[in-house]
C-alpha positions as CSV (number, residue, x, y, z in Angstrom):
1,M,-5.9,-1.3,29.8
2,E,-9.2,0.5,29.9
3,K,-10.7,0.2,26.4
4,N,-12.6,3.5,26.2
5,K,-9.5,5.6,26.8
6,E,-7.5,7.2,23.9
7,S,-4.3,5.4,23.2
8,L,-1.5,8.0,23.1
9,V,1.5,5.9,22.2
10,E,2.1,2.2,21.6
11,L,5.4,0.4,21.3
12,N,5.2,-3.1,19.7
13,N,8.2,-5.4,20.1
14,V,10.7,-2.6,19.7
15,S,14.4,-3.4,19.8
16,V,17.5,-1.2,19.6
17,I,21.0,-2.6,18.9
18,K,24.3,-0.7,19.3
19,Q,27.8,-2.1,18.7
20,N,26.4,-5.6,18.5
21,K,24.6,-5.3,21.9
22,W,20.9,-5.2,22.4
23,L,20.0,-2.1,24.4
24,I,16.4,-3.2,24.5
25,K,14.8,-6.2,22.8
26,N,11.1,-6.9,22.0
27,V,9.8,-4.3,24.4
28,S,6.1,-3.5,24.2
29,L,4.0,-1.0,26.1
30,E,0.9,1.2,25.7
31,V,0.1,4.5,27.4
32,K,-3.5,5.7,27.4
33,R,-4.9,9.1,28.4
34,G,-5.2,9.4,32.1
35,E,-2.9,6.5,32.9
36,I,0.5,6.5,34.7
37,I,2.8,3.8,33.5
38,T,6.1,3.2,35.3
39,I,9.2,1.7,33.8
40,I,11.6,0.3,36.4
41,G,14.9,-1.5,36.2
42,P,18.5,-1.3,37.2
43,N,21.0,1.1,35.6
44,G,21.6,0.2,32.0
45,S,18.4,-1.8,31.6
46,G,17.0,0.3,28.7
47,K,14.6,2.6,30.6
48,T,15.8,5.8,29.0
49,T,16.2,4.1,25.6
50,T,12.6,3.1,25.7
51,A,11.5,6.6,26.7
52,K,13.5,8.1,23.8
53,I,11.6,5.8,21.4
54,A,8.3,7.0,22.8
55,L,9.5,10.5,22.4
56,G,10.4,9.9,18.8
57,I,14.0,11.0,19.1
58,L,15.3,7.4,18.7
59,K,14.1,5.0,16.0
60,P,13.9,1.3,16.8
61,D,16.0,-1.1,14.8
62,Q,13.1,-3.6,15.0
63,G,9.4,-3.3,15.9
64,S,7.0,-0.4,15.4
65,I,5.6,2.6,17.2
66,K,2.1,4.1,16.9
67,K,1.2,7.6,18.2
68,S,-2.2,9.4,18.2
69,D,-2.5,12.3,15.8
70,N,-1.2,15.7,16.8
71,L,0.3,14.3,20.0
72,T,2.1,16.8,22.2
73,I,4.8,15.2,24.4
74,S,6.9,16.9,27.1
75,Y,10.0,15.3,28.6
76,V,11.7,16.0,31.9
77,P,15.2,14.5,31.7
78,Q,17.1,12.9,34.5
79,K,19.9,15.4,34.3
80,I,20.2,18.9,32.7
81,T,23.4,20.9,32.3
82,I,23.1,24.5,33.5
83,D,25.8,27.1,34.2
84,W,24.7,27.9,37.7
85,T,26.8,31.1,37.7
86,L,24.6,32.7,35.2
87,P,21.9,35.1,36.5
88,L,18.7,33.3,35.3
89,K,15.3,33.7,36.8
90,V,12.6,31.1,36.9
91,K,10.3,33.0,34.6
92,H,13.1,33.2,31.9
93,F,14.2,29.6,32.3
94,M,10.6,28.5,31.7
95,G,10.7,29.9,28.2
96,L,14.3,29.2,27.2
97,T,13.6,26.8,24.3
98,N,9.9,27.4,23.7
99,K,8.0,30.7,23.8
100,I,5.4,30.4,26.5
101,D,3.2,33.4,27.5
102,K,3.2,34.7,31.0
103,N,-0.2,33.3,31.9
104,K,0.7,29.8,30.9
105,I,4.0,30.1,32.9
106,K,2.1,31.3,36.0
107,N,-0.6,28.6,35.7
108,A,2.1,25.9,35.4
109,L,4.0,27.2,38.4
110,K,0.7,27.4,40.4
111,L,-0.1,23.7,39.5
112,T,3.3,22.7,40.8
113,E,2.8,24.9,43.9
114,I,5.8,27.2,43.3
115,E,4.2,30.3,41.9
116,K,6.1,32.3,44.6
117,L,9.4,31.4,42.8
118,Y,8.4,33.2,39.6
119,D,11.0,36.0,40.0
120,N,13.6,33.9,41.9
121,E,17.1,33.1,40.5
122,I,17.5,29.4,39.4
123,N,20.8,29.1,41.4
124,T,19.0,29.9,44.7
125,L,16.5,26.9,44.4
126,S,16.7,23.7,46.4
127,G,16.8,20.4,44.6
128,G,13.1,19.8,45.1
129,E,12.2,23.3,44.0
130,F,14.2,23.0,40.8
131,Q,12.6,19.6,40.0
132,R,9.2,21.3,40.3
133,V,10.4,24.1,38.0
134,M,11.4,21.4,35.5
135,I,8.0,19.8,35.7
136,A,6.2,23.1,35.5
137,R,8.2,23.9,32.3
138,A,7.2,20.6,30.8
139,I,3.4,21.0,31.6
140,A,3.2,24.6,30.5
141,R,2.7,23.2,27.0
142,K,-0.3,21.1,28.3
143,P,1.1,17.9,26.9
144,D,-1.0,14.8,26.1
145,L,1.9,12.7,27.2
146,L,4.4,13.6,30.0
147,I,7.6,11.6,30.4
148,L,9.5,11.9,33.7
149,D,13.0,10.3,33.8
150,E,14.0,9.6,37.5
151,P,12.2,12.7,38.8
152,L,13.0,11.8,42.5
153,E,16.8,11.7,42.0
154,G,18.4,13.7,44.9
155,I,15.1,14.4,46.7
156,D,14.5,13.4,50.3
157,F,11.8,11.1,51.5
158,N,9.2,13.8,52.4
159,G,9.9,15.4,49.0
160,E,9.3,12.1,47.3
161,T,5.8,11.8,48.8
162,L,4.9,15.4,47.8
163,L,6.2,14.9,44.3
164,Y,4.1,11.8,43.8
165,N,1.0,13.7,44.9
166,L,2.0,16.3,42.4
167,I,2.3,13.8,39.6
168,K,-1.1,12.4,40.3
169,R,-2.6,15.9,40.4
170,I,-1.0,16.7,37.0
171,R,-2.5,13.6,35.5
172,D,-5.9,14.4,36.9
173,Q,-5.9,18.1,35.9
174,L,-4.4,17.8,32.5
175,N,-5.9,14.4,31.7
176,C,-2.6,13.4,30.2
177,G,-0.8,10.1,30.1
178,I,2.4,9.8,32.1
179,I,5.5,7.6,31.7
180,L,7.5,7.5,34.9
181,I,11.0,6.1,34.9
182,S,12.5,4.8,38.1
183,H,15.1,2.4,39.3
184,N,13.2,1.5,42.4
185,L,9.6,0.1,42.6
186,H,9.4,1.2,46.3
187,M,9.4,4.8,45.1
188,V,6.5,4.5,42.6
189,M,3.7,2.8,44.4
190,A,1.8,5.9,45.2
191,A,1.2,7.1,41.6
192,T,1.4,4.1,39.4
193,D,-1.4,2.2,37.5
194,F,0.9,-0.2,35.7
195,V,4.5,-1.2,36.0
196,I,6.9,-2.6,33.4
197,C,10.2,-4.1,34.8
198,L,13.0,-3.9,32.2
199,N,16.4,-5.6,32.0
200,S,16.9,-5.0,28.3
201,H,13.7,-7.0,27.8
202,V,10.4,-7.0,29.7
203,C,11.1,-9.2,32.8
204,C,7.6,-8.8,34.2
205,S,4.7,-6.3,34.2
206,G,1.4,-5.6,36.0
207,T,0.2,-3.7,39.0
208,P,2.9,-2.6,41.6
209,N,1.6,-5.3,44.0
210,T,1.9,-8.0,41.3
211,V,5.4,-7.0,40.2
212,K,6.8,-6.8,43.6
213,Q,5.9,-10.5,44.2
214,N,7.2,-11.6,40.8
215,K,10.2,-14.0,41.0
216,E,12.0,-12.3,38.1
217,Y,11.7,-8.9,39.9
218,I,13.0,-10.4,43.1
219,S,15.8,-12.1,41.3
220,L,16.8,-8.9,39.4
221,F,16.9,-6.7,42.5
222,G,18.0,-9.3,45.1
223,P,17.1,-9.1,48.8
224,R,16.6,-5.3,48.7
225,A,13.5,-6.0,46.5
226,L,11.7,-7.0,49.7
227,E,13.4,-4.5,52.1
228,G,13.7,-0.8,52.5
229,K,10.9,1.7,52.5
230,A,7.3,0.5,52.8
231,F,5.3,0.6,49.6
232,Y,3.0,3.6,49.2
233,T,-0.5,2.7,48.2
234,H,-3.1,4.5,46.1
235,E,-6.9,4.0,46.1
236,H,-8.3,2.6,42.8
237,S,-11.7,3.3,41.3
238,H,-11.1,0.3,39.1
239,I,-9.9,-3.3,39.2
240,H,-6.9,-4.6,37.2
241,E,-7.9,-7.8,35.4
242,A,-5.4,-10.5,34.7
243,D,-5.1,-9.6,31.0
244,G,-4.2,-6.0,31.9
245,T,-7.7,-4.4,31.2
246,L,-9.3,-2.2,33.8
247,R,-12.8,-2.7,35.1
248,E,-14.5,0.3,36.9
249,I,-15.8,-0.3,40.4
250,I,-19.4,0.8,40.7
């Protein structure tokens, strides 16, 4: 990781055990400001458990966690329960659990390119629009760290591309760190700096190109690891060294 960037959160060999089963074991990761770290793995591999530790809502049974002082974290969950029959406008949904002033709401909706939905009813939104509202609600607080749990669930291919462009734009404009959770490496190539592949433990880690060629990744996901949609790519202004550090390209 780039040495001159502020470390936001660091997990060191964290483990969680429940009913004599390791949900995760000896998982380590670090997120620095301006970096997008993706956690991939099959269902039940410990991705959300790891995110909850980073959030601070779950304490590890083993290992340690370090956070920067006065860290603001926002979280977009994979699923949210809403009574869709209730008349609820976007502007009211944005401030349901946290009081956010009108200007911050509008700025967040503008960044996610849905400012026109300000007065719309939530139950009239498409899946992609609602996901953008969820992200706008999270970034309205201007977080240092943004955690997105399966943000592309239920979104079509064109929507996926647009959403990844949005994630990169949020990172650039807010200068925040991002943890992106996904079950599919093919869906994270566009926006990711570093990938951690979980199956309760860290199977492999590195750049998307490195991980997709790793034998453990291929073994975990089977033939579909090498099939399906083509990998997106993103241009780097830096080189990933073998030890995980970043070297700027001059």
